[in-house]
KEKE-3310 file (N, C-alpha, C; in steps of 0.2 Angstrom, whole numbers, plus 5000, padded with zeros to 4 digits):
npx = (4970:4987:5000:5012:5007:4998:5008:5015:5005:5002:5014:5014:5003:4998:5010:5013:5004:5006:5004:5012:5017:5010:5004:5006:5001:5001:4991:4985:4992:5000:4992:4990:4980:4971:4978:4983:4995:5005:5017:5018:5029:5034:5025:5020:5008:4999:4996:4998:5010:5019:5020:5022:5033:5044:5055:5049:5042:5048:5043:5032:5025:5017:5008:5000:4987:4980:4967:4961:4947:4943:4937:4940:4937:4937:4937:4938:4939:4939:4942:4940:4951:4951:4956:4964:4964:4965:4960:4949:4932:4927:4919:4915:4917:4923:4920:4930:4931:4932:4927:4934:4936:4947:4958:4968:4980:4988:5002:5010:5023:5031:5047:5057:5066:5074:5071:5058:5045:5036:5022:5015:5001:4997:4996:5006:5002:4992:4981:4965:4956:4943:4937:4928:4920:4918:4927:4939:4952:4951:4957:4969:4968:4955:4951:4959:4968:4978:4984:4992:4999:5007:5017:5024:5035:5044:5057:5062:5075:5081:5092:5097:5088:5081:5082:5080:5081:5076:5071:5065:5057:5050:5038:5030:5016:5010:4997:4991:4979:4972:4962:4961:4952:4946:4948:4936:4927:4935:4949:4959:4959:4950:4960:4965:4974:4985:4994:5006:5016:5028:5038:5053:5058:5064:5064:5071:5073:5072:5070:5069:5068:5067:5063:5050:5040:5044:5047:5055:5055:5061:5059:5064:5059:5063:5065:5054:5054:5044:5041:5028:5022:5013:4999:4994:4978:4967:4951:4954:4967:4982:4997:5012:5017:5027:5027:5036:5036:5039:5039:5043:5057:5056:5057:5055:5054:5049:5041:5035:5027:5022:5012:5005:4994:4983:4985:4994:5007:5012:5023:5029:5042:5045:5052:5052:5058:5055:5062:5068:5059:5061:5057:5045:5045:5041:5039:5036:5032:5047:5049:5053:5050:5053:5045:5045:5045:5051:5050:5052:5060:5050:5045:5039:5029:5021:5009:5001:4989:4984:4970:4965:4949:4941:4942:4941:4939:4948:4952:4958:4968:4975:4987:4994:5007:5014:5026:5025:5028:5029:5026:5025:5014:5016:5021:5012:5000:4985:4984:4989:4985:4994:5000:5004:5001:4989:4983:4970:4967:4956:4948:4944:4949:4943:4943:4938:4938:4951:4958:4953:4954:4947:4948:4942:4942:4945:4950:4954:4960:4968:4972:4976:4975:4981:4987:4985:4994:4997:5005:5002:5009:5018:5023:5019:5007:4996:4996:4991:4983:4980:4972:4969:4961:4963:4954:4957:4953:4953:4944:4947:4941:4937:4939:4949:4953:4961:4969:4975:4984)
npy = (4869:4869:4867:4875:4884:4891:4896:4906:4915:4919:4925:4937:4943:4942:4944:4958:4964:4959:4964:4978:4990:5002:5001:5003:5006:5015:5018:5006:5000:5010:5020:5034:5041:5051:5062:5062:5054:5062:5065:5052:5044:5050:5050:5043:5036:5026:5008:5006:5011:5001:4997:5009:5015:5006:5010:5020:5014:5013:5023:5019:5014:5004:4989:4989:4988:4988:4988:4989:4993:4994:5002:5002:5010:5011:5022:5021:5027:5024:5031:5029:5033:5032:5018:5005:4991:4975:4981:4989:4993:4991:4997:5014:5021:5015:5009:5005:5003:4996:4989:4985:4977:4980:4975:4976:4973:4977:4977:4982:4979:4982:4977:4979:4993:4997:4989:4986:4976:4973:4970:4969:4965:4967:4976:4982:4985:4983:4979:4980:4978:4980:4979:4973:4963:4971:4981:4990:4986:4973:4961:4962:4964:4960:4959:4961:4956:4959:4955:4957:4953:4956:4950:4956:4956:4966:4975:4987:4998:5008:5020:5032:5043:5051:5046:5032:5016:5005:4988:4977:4961:4956:4946:4942:4938:4936:4937:4934:4936:4936:4940:4938:4943:4934:4935:4941:4929:4918:4918:4921:4913:4915:4919:4913:4918:4914:4915:4914:4919:4918:4929:4938:4952:4967:4980:4996:5008:5024:5035:5051:5063:5079:5089:5091:5096:5094:5081:5068:5056:5041:5029:5015:5003:4988:4982:4970:4956:4947:4931:4926:4911:4900:4896:4897:4897:4890:4886:4873:4870:4871:4880:4880:4895:4910:4925:4940:4951:4966:4974:4989:4997:5008:5025:5035:5051:5060:5073:5080:5093:5102:5115:5123:5121:5117:5115:5106:5103:5093:5084:5075:5067:5058:5044:5032:5017:5015:5014:5002:4994:4991:4983:4970:4953:4937:4920:4906:4888:4883:4896:4913:4931:4948:4963:4980:4993:5004:5013:5027:5033:5039:5054:5061:5072:5078:5087:5091:5093:5093:5097:5101:5099:5097:5091:5077:5076:5077:5085:5082:5083:5084:5085:5078:5075:5066:5062:5057:5040:5036:5044:5042:5038:5027:5017:5014:5004:4993:4987:4994:5010:5025:5040:5057:5059:5065:5067:5069:5071:5068:5068:5062:5060:5051:5050:5038:5032:5031:5021:5017:5022:5030:5032:5040:5041:5048:5048:5055:5050:5055:5050:5056:5060:5050:5045:5032:5023:5010:4998:4983:4969:4977:4984:4973:4966:4964:4974:4983:4996:5001:5015:5028:5038:5040:5042:5043:5039:5036:5031:5030:5024:5023:5015:5016:5007:5009:5002:5004:4996)
npz = (4869:4868:4881:4878:4869:4878:4886:4878:4876:4888:4892:4884:4888:4902:4909:4907:4916:4929:4945:4949:4958:4963:4975:4988:5004:5017:5026:5029:5040:5048:5060:5059:5052:5052:5052:5040:5040:5045:5057:5062:5066:5077:5087:5102:5108:5108:5106:5093:5089:5089:5076:5068:5073:5081:5090:5098:5107:5119:5127:5134:5149:5154:5149:5133:5121:5105:5093:5076:5065:5049:5033:5016:5002:4985:4970:4955:4939:4922:4906:4889:4876:4862:4859:4850:4838:4846:4857:4854:4854:4867:4882:4883:4895:4911:4927:4940:4953:4970:4986:5002:5017:5032:5045:5060:5072:5088:5100:5114:5126:5140:5146:5155:5163:5153:5141:5129:5122:5107:5096:5080:5069:5054:5038:5024:5012:4997:4984:4975:4961:4949:4934:4925:4912:4900:4899:4890:4890:4894:4890:4894:4908:4918:4932:4948:4962:4975:4990:5006:5022:5037:5050:5063:5075:5087:5095:5108:5113:5127:5125:5131:5143:5134:5122:5111:5102:5090:5083:5071:5066:5051:5044:5030:5022:5005:4993:4977:4964:4948:4934:4916:4903:4889:4871:4859:4849:4853:4850:4860:4875:4891:4905:4921:4935:4948:4964:4978:4992:5005:5013:5020:5030:5038:5051:5056:5068:5077:5091:5097:5110:5112:5121:5133:5124:5111:5100:5090:5077:5068:5055:5046:5034:5027:5010:5003:4994:4984:4977:4968:4968:4958:4947:4930:4922:4910:4903:4900:4901:4911:4918:4927:4936:4941:4949:4950:4963:4971:4987:4990:4999:5012:5020:5034:5042:5056:5065:5080:5089:5102:5104:5113:5127:5120:5106:5094:5083:5068:5057:5043:5033:5018:5009:4996:4989:4975:4963:4962:4956:4941:4932:4929:4932:4926:4927:4918:4914:4908:4902:4902:4905:4905:4909:4906:4918:4923:4935:4946:4961:4975:4984:4999:5008:5023:5033:5049:5062:5079:5089:5105:5110:5121:5138:5135:5121:5106:5091:5074:5060:5043:5029:5014:5002:4988:4976:4959:4954:4940:4925:4912:4899:4892:4900:4909:4917:4917:4929:4941:4940:4941:4948:4954:4971:4983:4999:5011:5027:5042:5058:5075:5092:5106:5124:5132:5145:5158:5154:5141:5124:5110:5093:5079:5061:5045:5028:5013:4998:4984:4968:4956:4938:4929:4912:4900:4888:4882:4872:4863:4855:4847:4831:4823:4812:4821:4830:4844:4853:4870:4875:4885:4899:4917:4932:4948:4965:4983:4997:5014:5030:5047:5064:5078:5093:5108:5122:5138:5150)
capx = (4976:4993:5003:5016:5003:4996:5014:5016:5000:5003:5020:5013:4997:4998:5016:5012:5000:5008:5004:5019:5019:5007:4999:5009:4996:5003:4985:4983:4996:5001:4986:4989:4976:4967:4983:4986:5001:5009:5019:5017:5035:5036:5020:5019:5002:4995:5000:5000:5017:5023:5021:5024:5040:5046:5059:5045:5039:5051:5039:5027:5026:5013:5006:4995:4985:4975:4964:4958:4942:4943:4935:4944:4933:4941:4933:4943:4936:4943:4938:4943:4952:4953:4960:4964:4966:4961:4957:4944:4925:4925:4915:4919:4919:4922:4921:4934:4932:4930:4927:4938:4937:4953:4958:4974:4981:4995:5003:5017:5024:5037:5050:5060:5067:5077:5068:5051:5044:5030:5020:5010:4999:4994:4997:5009:5000:4987:4977:4960:4953:4938:4935:4922:4922:4917:4933:4943:4958:4950:4961:4975:4966:4948:4951:4965:4968:4985:4983:4997:4998:5013:5017:5030:5038:5049:5060:5065:5080:5082:5099:5097:5082:5078:5084:5079:5082:5071:5072:5059:5057:5044:5036:5025:5012:5007:4993:4989:4974:4971:4958:4962:4946:4947:4946:4930:4929:4939:4956:4963:4955:4951:4966:4965:4981:4985:5000:5006:5023:5030:5045:5055:5061:5066:5063:5075:5070:5075:5065:5072:5064:5071:5061:5043:5036:5046:5050:5056:5055:5063:5058:5065:5056:5067:5062:5052:5053:5040:5040:5022:5022:5006:4998:4989:4973:4961:4946:4956:4974:4986:5004:5015:5020:5030:5027:5040:5033:5043:5037:5050:5060:5053:5060:5051:5056:5043:5042:5029:5028:5016:5013:5002:4990:4977:4987:5001:5008:5017:5025:5033:5045:5046:5055:5050:5063:5051:5066:5070:5055:5063:5053:5041:5047:5036:5042:5031:5036:5053:5049:5053:5050:5054:5041:5048:5041:5054:5048:5057:5059:5045:5046:5032:5029:5014:5009:4995:4988:4979:4967:4961:4943:4939:4947:4940:4939:4953:4951:4964:4968:4982:4987:5000:5008:5019:5028:5023:5034:5029:5022:5025:5008:5018:5023:5006:4996:4978:4984:4989:4986:4997:5002:5005:4996:4987:4979:4967:4964:4952:4946:4944:4950:4939:4945:4932:4940:4958:4961:4951:4954:4944:4950:4938:4946:4943:4955:4952:4966:4967:4978:4977:4972:4986:4985:4988:4995:5000:5004:5003:5011:5020:5027:5016:5000:4991:4998:4985:4985:4975:4973:4963:4963:4960:4953:4957:4953:4951:4942:4949:4938:4937:4939:4954:4953:4967:4968:4981:4983)
capy = (4873:4866:4871:4879:4890:4895:4900:4911:4920:4922:4930:4943:4947:4942:4947:4965:4966:4957:4970:4980:4994:5008:4998:5004:5010:5016:5018:4999:4998:5015:5023:5041:5042:5057:5068:5060:5052:5067:5064:5045:5041:5054:5050:5037:5037:5020:5002:5006:5013:4995:4997:5015:5017:5002:5013:5024:5010:5015:5028:5016:5012:4998:4986:4993:4984:4992:4985:4993:4991:5000:5001:5005:5010:5015:5025:5022:5028:5024:5034:5027:5039:5030:5012:5002:4984:4971:4985:4993:4990:4991:5002:5021:5023:5009:5010:4999:5003:4991:4990:4980:4978:4979:4975:4976:4972:4979:4975:4984:4976:4984:4971:4982:5000:4998:4985:4985:4972:4974:4965:4972:4961:4973:4976:4988:4987:4979:4982:4977:4982:4976:4982:4969:4960:4975:4986:4990:4982:4967:4956:4963:4963:4961:4960:4959:4956:4958:4956:4956:4953:4956:4948:4960:4957:4971:4977:4994:4999:5015:5021:5037:5045:5054:5043:5025:5013:4999:4984:4972:4956:4956:4941:4945:4933:4939:4932:4937:4933:4940:4937:4941:4941:4931:4940:4939:4923:4913:4917:4920:4911:4918:4916:4915:4917:4915:4914:4916:4919:4920:4932:4941:4959:4970:4987:4999:5015:5028:5040:5056:5068:5085:5091:5089:5098:5092:5075:5066:5049:5039:5022:5012:4997:4985:4979:4963:4953:4941:4927:4923:4904:4898:4894:4901:4892:4892:4880:4866:4869:4876:4879:4883:4902:4913:4932:4944:4957:4970:4979:4993:5000:5015:5028:5041:5055:5064:5078:5082:5099:5104:5123:5125:5116:5114:5114:5102:5102:5088:5084:5069:5067:5051:5041:5025:5015:5012:5013:4995:4991:4993:4978:4964:4947:4932:4914:4900:4882:4884:4902:4919:4937:4954:4968:4986:4997:5010:5017:5031:5034:5044:5058:5063:5077:5079:5091:5089:5097:5091:5103:5098:5103:5097:5086:5070:5076:5080:5085:5080:5084:5084:5085:5074:5075:5062:5063:5051:5035:5035:5049:5041:5034:5020:5012:5013:4997:4993:4984:5000:5016:5029:5047:5061:5058:5070:5064:5074:5067:5072:5063:5064:5055:5052:5047:5035:5033:5031:5015:5016:5028:5028:5036:5039:5044:5047:5051:5056:5049:5057:5047:5060:5058:5047:5043:5026:5022:5004:4995:4976:4967:4983:4983:4968:4967:4964:4980:4986:5001:5003:5022:5031:5042:5038:5047:5038:5041:5030:5033:5026:5027:5017:5017:5012:5007:5008:5000:5005:4993)
capz = (4868:4871:4886:4875:4866:4883:4889:4874:4877:4895:4892:4881:4891:4909:4912:4907:4921:4936:4949:4950:4963:4966:4980:4995:5007:5025:5030:5031:5045:5053:5061:5059:5046:5053:5050:5033:5041:5048:5064:5064:5069:5082:5092:5106:5113:5108:5104:5085:5089:5087:5068:5065:5075:5087:5095:5102:5112:5126:5131:5137:5156:5155:5143:5129:5115:5101:5087:5071:5060:5043:5027:5010:4996:4979:4965:4949:4932:4915:4900:4883:4871:4855:4858:4843:4837:4850:4863:4852:4855:4874:4885:4883:4902:4915:4934:4942:4960:4974:4993:5005:5024:5034:5052:5062:5080:5090:5107:5117:5132:5143:5150:5161:5162:5146:5135:5128:5116:5103:5090:5075:5064:5049:5031:5022:5005:4994:4978:4973:4956:4945:4928:4922:4905:4895:4899:4883:4891:4898:4887:4898:4915:4920:4939:4951:4969:4979:4997:5010:5029:5041:5057:5064:5082:5087:5102:5108:5119:5129:5126:5136:5145:5129:5115:5110:5096:5089:5078:5071:5060:5047:5041:5026:5017:5000:4988:4970:4960:4942:4928:4910:4899:4882:4866:4855:4844:4856:4848:4866:4880:4897:4909:4928:4937:4956:4967:4985:4994:5012:5013:5027:5030:5045:5052:5060:5070:5082:5094:5101:5114:5113:5128:5134:5119:5104:5099:5083:5076:5061:5054:5040:5033:5022:5004:5004:4987:4983:4970:4969:4965:4957:4941:4925:4920:4906:4905:4898:4903:4916:4918:4933:4935:4947:4947:4955:4966:4976:4991:4991:5005:5014:5026:5036:5047:5058:5071:5084:5092:5106:5104:5119:5130:5116:5099:5093:5075:5067:5050:5041:5026:5017:5003:4994:4984:4969:4957:4962:4951:4934:4927:4932:4930:4926:4924:4916:4912:4903:4898:4906:4902:4909:4907:4908:4922:4924:4940:4950:4968:4976:4990:5001:5014:5026:5039:5052:5068:5084:5093:5111:5111:5128:5141:5132:5114:5102:5084:5071:5053:5040:5022:5012:4995:4986:4969:4955:4952:4933:4922:4905:4898:4888:4905:4914:4915:4920:4936:4946:4937:4946:4947:4960:4977:4988:5004:5016:5033:5047:5063:5082:5097:5112:5129:5135:5152:5159:5150:5134:5120:5103:5087:5073:5056:5038:5023:5005:4994:4977:4964:4950:4932:4924:4906:4898:4880:4881:4865:4863:4848:4843:4825:4820:4809:4826:4834:4847:4859:4874:4875:4889:4905:4923:4938:4954:4972:4988:5004:5020:5036:5052:5071:5082:5100:5112:5129:5142:5157)
cpx = (4981:4996:5008:5013:5001:5002:5015:5011:5001:5009:5019:5007:4998:5004:5016:5008:5001:5009:5011:5020:5014:5002:5002:5004:4998:4997:4983:4987:4997:4994:4985:4986:4973:4971:4986:4994:5006:5011:5019:5023:5037:5031:5020:5014:4997:4999:5002:5007:5021:5024:5024:5031:5042:5050:5055:5042:5042:5048:5034:5029:5022:5011:5000:4993:4980:4973:4960:4953:4942:4940:4939:4939:4936:4936:4937:4939:4941:4939:4943:4945:4955:4958:4959:4965:4961:4958:4951:4937:4923:4921:4919:4921:4918:4924:4924:4935:4929:4929:4930:4938:4944:4953:4966:4975:4988:4996:5010:5017:5031:5040:5054:5062:5070:5074:5061:5050:5037:5028:5014:5008:4995:4996:5001:5007:4995:4984:4971:4956:4948:4935:4929:4924:4922:4922:4937:4949:4957:4954:4968:4974:4958:4947:4957:4965:4975:4984:4990:4996:5005:5012:5024:5031:5043:5052:5063:5070:5081:5089:5101:5089:5078:5079:5083:5080:5077:5073:5067:5060:5051:5043:5030:5022:5009:5003:4990:4984:4972:4966:4959:4956:4949:4945:4940:4932:4933:4946:4960:4958:4955:4956:4965:4972:4981:4992:5001:5014:5023:5037:5046:5058:5063:5064:5068:5072:5073:5069:5069:5068:5068:5070:5053:5038:5038:5050:5050:5057:5058:5062:5060:5063:5060:5062:5060:5051:5050:5041:5034:5021:5015:5005:4993:4984:4969:4956:4949:4963:4977:4993:5006:5018:5023:5030:5031:5037:5037:5039:5043:5051:5057:5057:5056:5054:5050:5045:5035:5031:5022:5017:5010:4998:4985:4980:4994:5001:5013:5018:5029:5036:5047:5049:5053:5054:5059:5056:5069:5065:5056:5059:5049:5043:5042:5039:5036:5036:5041:5053:5049:5053:5050:5050:5043:5043:5044:5051:5053:5055:5054:5047:5040:5034:5021:5015:5002:4995:4983:4976:4963:4955:4941:4943:4946:4941:4945:4952:4958:4963:4975:4981:4994:5001:5014:5020:5026:5029:5034:5024:5021:5019:5010:5020:5017:5003:4989:4978:4984:4991:4989:5000:5004:4999:4995:4982:4977:4964:4960:4950:4946:4945:4946:4942:4939:4933:4948:4961:4959:4951:4951:4946:4946:4942:4943:4949:4953:4959:4965:4974:4979:4973:4977:4983:4988:4989:4999:4999:5006:5005:5014:5025:5024:5009:4995:4992:4991:4987:4979:4976:4967:4966:4960:4959:4952:4957:4951:4949:4943:4945:4938:4938:4945:4953:4959:4965:4975:4980:4986)
cpy = (4870:4870:4876:4885:4894:4899:4906:4917:4923:4927:4936:4947:4947:4945:4955:4968:4963:4962:4972:4984:4998:5005:4999:5009:5010:5015:5011:4997:5004:5019:5030:5044:5049:5063:5067:5058:5056:5065:5057:5042:5045:5054:5043:5037:5031:5014:5002:5008:5007:4994:5003:5016:5013:5006:5017:5020:5011:5020:5025:5013:5006:4995:4989:4988:4989:4987:4990:4990:4996:4997:5005:5004:5014:5017:5026:5022:5028:5026:5032:5033:5037:5023:5009:4994:4980:4975:4989:4989:4990:4997:5009:5023:5017:5011:5004:4999:4997:4993:4984:4982:4976:4979:4974:4975:4974:4978:4979:4982:4978:4978:4974:4990:5002:4995:4985:4981:4974:4969:4969:4966:4966:4971:4982:4989:4982:4982:4977:4981:4977:4980:4979:4967:4965:4981:4985:4986:4976:4961:4956:4962:4965:4962:4958:4960:4955:4960:4954:4957:4952:4954:4951:4961:4962:4972:4984:4994:5006:5016:5026:5039:5048:5051:5035:5023:5007:4995:4979:4967:4956:4950:4942:4939:4937:4934:4937:4933:4938:4936:4941:4939:4939:4936:4937:4934:4918:4912:4917:4919:4915:4915:4918:4913:4918:4913:4917:4916:4921:4923:4936:4948:4961:4977:4990:5006:5018:5033:5045:5062:5074:5088:5089:5091:5096:5085:5073:5059:5047:5032:5020:5005:4994:4983:4972:4961:4947:4937:4923:4916:4902:4895:4898:4895:4895:4886:4873:4865:4873:4875:4883:4890:4904:4920:4936:4950:4960:4975:4983:4995:5007:5018:5034:5044:5060:5068:5079:5088:5102:5112:5126:5120:5113:5112:5111:5102:5097:5087:5077:5070:5060:5050:5034:5023:5012:5011:5006:4991:4993:4989:4973:4958:4941:4926:4909:4894:4883:4890:4908:4925:4943:4960:4975:4990:5004:5015:5021:5031:5040:5048:5061:5068:5078:5084:5090:5093:5093:5097:5099:5102:5103:5092:5079:5070:5080:5079:5085:5081:5085:5083:5082:5075:5070:5062:5056:5046:5034:5040:5047:5036:5027:5015:5012:5007:4997:4991:4989:5006:5021:5036:5051:5059:5063:5066:5070:5070:5071:5066:5066:5058:5057:5047:5044:5035:5033:5026:5015:5023:5026:5034:5035:5043:5043:5051:5050:5055:5050:5054:5051:5057:5055:5045:5036:5025:5016:5000:4987:4974:4972:4981:4977:4970:4967:4969:4983:4990:5002:5011:5025:5035:5039:5043:5043:5041:5035:5034:5028:5029:5021:5020:5012:5013:5005:5007:5000:5001:4997)
cpz = (4872:4876:4883:4872:4872:4886:4885:4875:4883:4896:4889:4884:4898:4912:4912:4913:4928:4940:4951:4957:4966:4972:4987:4999:5015:5029:5032:5038:5050:5054:5062:5053:5046:5052:5044:5034:5044:5055:5066:5067:5075:5088:5095:5111:5113:5105:5097:5084:5087:5080:5066:5067:5082:5092:5100:5108:5119:5130:5135:5144:5158:5149:5140:5123:5111:5095:5082:5067:5055:5037:5022:5004:4990:4974:4959:4942:4926:4910:4894:4879:4864:4855:4852:4844:4842:4856:4861:4853:4862:4876:4884:4890:4906:4922:4936:4950:4964:4982:4997:5013:5026:5042:5054:5070:5082:5098:5109:5124:5135:5147:5156:5160:5155:5140:5135:5121:5113:5098:5086:5070:5059:5042:5029:5015:5002:4988:4976:4967:4951:4940:4925:4915:4899:4895:4893:4884:4895:4896:4891:4906:4915:4927:4942:4958:4972:4986:5001:5018:5032:5048:5059:5072:5082:5095:5102:5114:5120:5130:5131:5138:5139:5122:5115:5103:5096:5083:5077:5065:5057:5043:5037:5021:5012:4995:4983:4966:4954:4937:4922:4905:4892:4877:4862:4850:4847:4854:4854:4871:4887:4901:4916:4931:4945:4958:4974:4986:5001:5012:5020:5025:5037:5045:5057:5062:5076:5084:5098:5104:5116:5120:5128:5128:5112:5104:5092:5082:5068:5061:5047:5039:5026:5016:5006:4996:4987:4977:4971:4965:4964:4951:4937:4923:4915:4907:4904:4900:4908:4916:4925:4932:4942:4945:4953:4957:4971:4980:4993:4998:5006:5020:5027:5042:5049:5064:5074:5089:5096:5107:5110:5122:5125:5109:5099:5085:5074:5059:5049:5034:5025:5010:5002:4988:4978:4963:4957:4957:4944:4929:4932:4929:4931:4923:4924:4915:4906:4899:4904:4902:4907:4906:4910:4912:4922:4929:4943:4957:4969:4983:4992:5007:5016:5032:5042:5059:5073:5088:5099:5113:5118:5132:5138:5125:5111:5095:5080:5063:5050:5032:5020:5004:4994:4978:4966:4953:4944:4930:4914:4903:4895:4894:4910:4912:4919:4928:4942:4942:4942:4944:4954:4965:4981:4993:5009:5021:5038:5052:5070:5086:5103:5118:5133:5143:5153:5155:5143:5130:5113:5098:5081:5067:5049:5034:5016:5002:4987:4973:4958:4944:4927:4918:4904:4890:4879:4875:4866:4856:4844:4837:4821:4817:4815:4831:4837:4853:4863:4876:4879:4895:4911:4928:4944:4961:4976:4994:5009:5026:5041:5059:5074:5089:5103:5119:5133:5149:5163)
residu = (MET:LYS:LYS:THR:GLN:LEU:SER:LEU:ILE:ALA:LEU:SER:LEU:PHE:ALA:ALA:ASN:ALA:SER:ALA:ALA:GLY:TYR:MET:PHE:PRO:GLU:LEU:GLY:MET:MET:ASN:ILE:SER:THR:ALA:GLY:ALA:GLY:ALA:GLN:ALA:ILE:ALA:GLU:GLY:ALA:GLU:THR:ALA:PHE:ALA:ASN:PRO:ALA:ALA:MET:SER:GLU:PHE:GLU:SER:THR:ALA:ILE:ALA:PHE:ASN:LEU:GLN:GLY:MET:VAL:SER:ASP:ILE:GLU:TYR:THR:ASP:ALA:GLY:SER:THR:GLY:LEU:PHE:ARG:GLY:GLY:GLU:ASN:SER:THR:GLN:ALA:GLY:THR:ALA:MET:PRO:VAL:SER:SER:PHE:TYR:LEU:VAL:GLN:PRO:ILE:ASN:ASP:LYS:TRP:THR:ALA:GLY:LEU:ALA:ILE:ALA:SER:SER:GLY:GLY:SER:VAL:ILE:ASP:TYR:GLY:PRO:GLN:PHE:SER:GLY:ALA:LEU:LEU:LEU:GLN:ASP:ALA:GLN:LEU:LEU:THR:VAL:GLN:PHE:ASN:PRO:SER:ILE:ALA:TYR:GLN:VAL:GLN:ASP:ASN:PHE:SER:VAL:GLY:VAL:GLY:LEU:VAL:THR:GLU:TYR:GLY:MET:LEU:ASN:GLN:THR:LEU:ALA:GLY:SER:GLY:GLY:GLY:LEU:VAL:PRO:GLN:ILE:ASP:ALA:SER:GLY:SER:SER:LEU:GLU:PHE:GLY:TYR:THR:LEU:SER:ALA:PHE:TYR:LYS:LEU:ASP:GLU:ARG:ASN:GLN:PHE:GLY:PHE:ALA:TYR:ARG:SER:GLN:ILE:GLU:HIS:ASP:MET:ASP:GLY:GLU:LEU:LYS:THR:ARG:SER:ASN:LYS:VAL:ASP:SER:SER:VAL:ASN:ILE:ILE:MET:PRO:ALA:THR:ALA:LEU:LEU:SER:GLY:TYR:HIS:SER:LEU:ASN:GLU:LYS:VAL:ALA:ALA:MET:TRP:SER:LEU:GLY:TRP:THR:ASP:PHE:SER:LYS:ILE:SER:ASP:THR:SER:ILE:SER:LEU:THR:ASN:ARG:GLU:ALA:ASP:ILE:ALA:ARG:ASN:TRP:GLU:ASP:THR:PHE:SER:ALA:SER:VAL:GLY:MET:HIS:TYR:GLN:LEU:THR:GLU:GLN:TRP:ARG:LEU:GLU:GLY:GLY:VAL:TYR:TYR:GLU:THR:SER:PRO:GLN:ASP:ASP:PRO:ARG:TYR:GLN:TYR:PRO:ASP:VAL:PRO:THR:GLY:GLU:ILE:TRP:LYS:PHE:GLY:THR:GLY:ALA:SER:TYR:ASP:ILE:ASN:LYS:GLN:TRP:ARG:MET:GLN:MET:TYR:TYR:GLU:TYR:TYR:TYR:GLY:GLY:THR:PRO:SER:ILE:GLU:TYR:THR:LEU:PHE:GLU:GLY:SER:PRO:ALA:GLU:SER:THR:LEU:ARG:GLY:ASP:TYR:ASP:ALA:ASP:ILE:HIS:PHE:PHE:GLY:VAL:LEU:PHE:ASN:TYR:GLN:PHE)
# end
């Protein structure tokens, strides 16, 4: 196959599935998973604060470190509802879930009475999905992996005894790998795509302590725009490629309220700038294409609670809701099926001694039942529609260790 032919095929197939958006998982960086994210920006009790809200690091009087070990298991089921053309003849039901280990590290270091430095090595998102070659839409996507890692130094300044601000620099490395299965008879070959990118962003944050029982936090993480430079390959040819992927800006406002010696309530309100992802751009050798996404901004709310069971044990729980960035089946794609999101978190913290604290957590992430009705080669004799329904959920579980010097 000539390179020009490969370019034309890739523009019509691969570009439609260059992972676009629904891959923002705060669970990979912010460690308030047991409360489903509630209160994350208003709590300053461990070094993970360096990621959630750098301004709150001013609450630390000594050095603190934390490390997290986590598992992420997805359960994504696709049920075909009458696909046509090239998408006809695949499995009626396809399981696309995967499992992925995750880890992160955090450090908080007071400098003096006013300044505190921090470091977080974590992730703000990623996506792993594997349909297998018998999936009805395998021509569009057989499997995909988007991984990101952030190196996030930050600094906090205490403006007043009860008010601090923070700023951070984000260096993010992203890596994308995708496989598109070929069509029967060899008309379209299997295509393997890969790319990577190193980009930069920033964080702005604030922390306000109304009194000993009530405190508030705010954090803004800037947009990071990746151009994943790499290549598309078949068995016999390859072309250079570049895929544009946006990690959208987010803003979170949180509150923490100690109701009595045993019970504390917390909440968070969030916004994600998904409307910046109006399309996905892909560039090949001498060719470019934009694929419509038409995402909308999302808004989220969560509430949670801590219950001090004993001097050493604390129970934690919370619930979270987020609006959907896209409900039109025509703009859904196999890379990231998305809809409204519900999260239910639970866990417990255990004070091992005065220095060590262990936090165990579990969260059930429900991504709803979005439908897909994506049409390829619309208006031509080869018009084909991938038509089906998804049922998606993810399980996050792990343990976080905190050490206070």
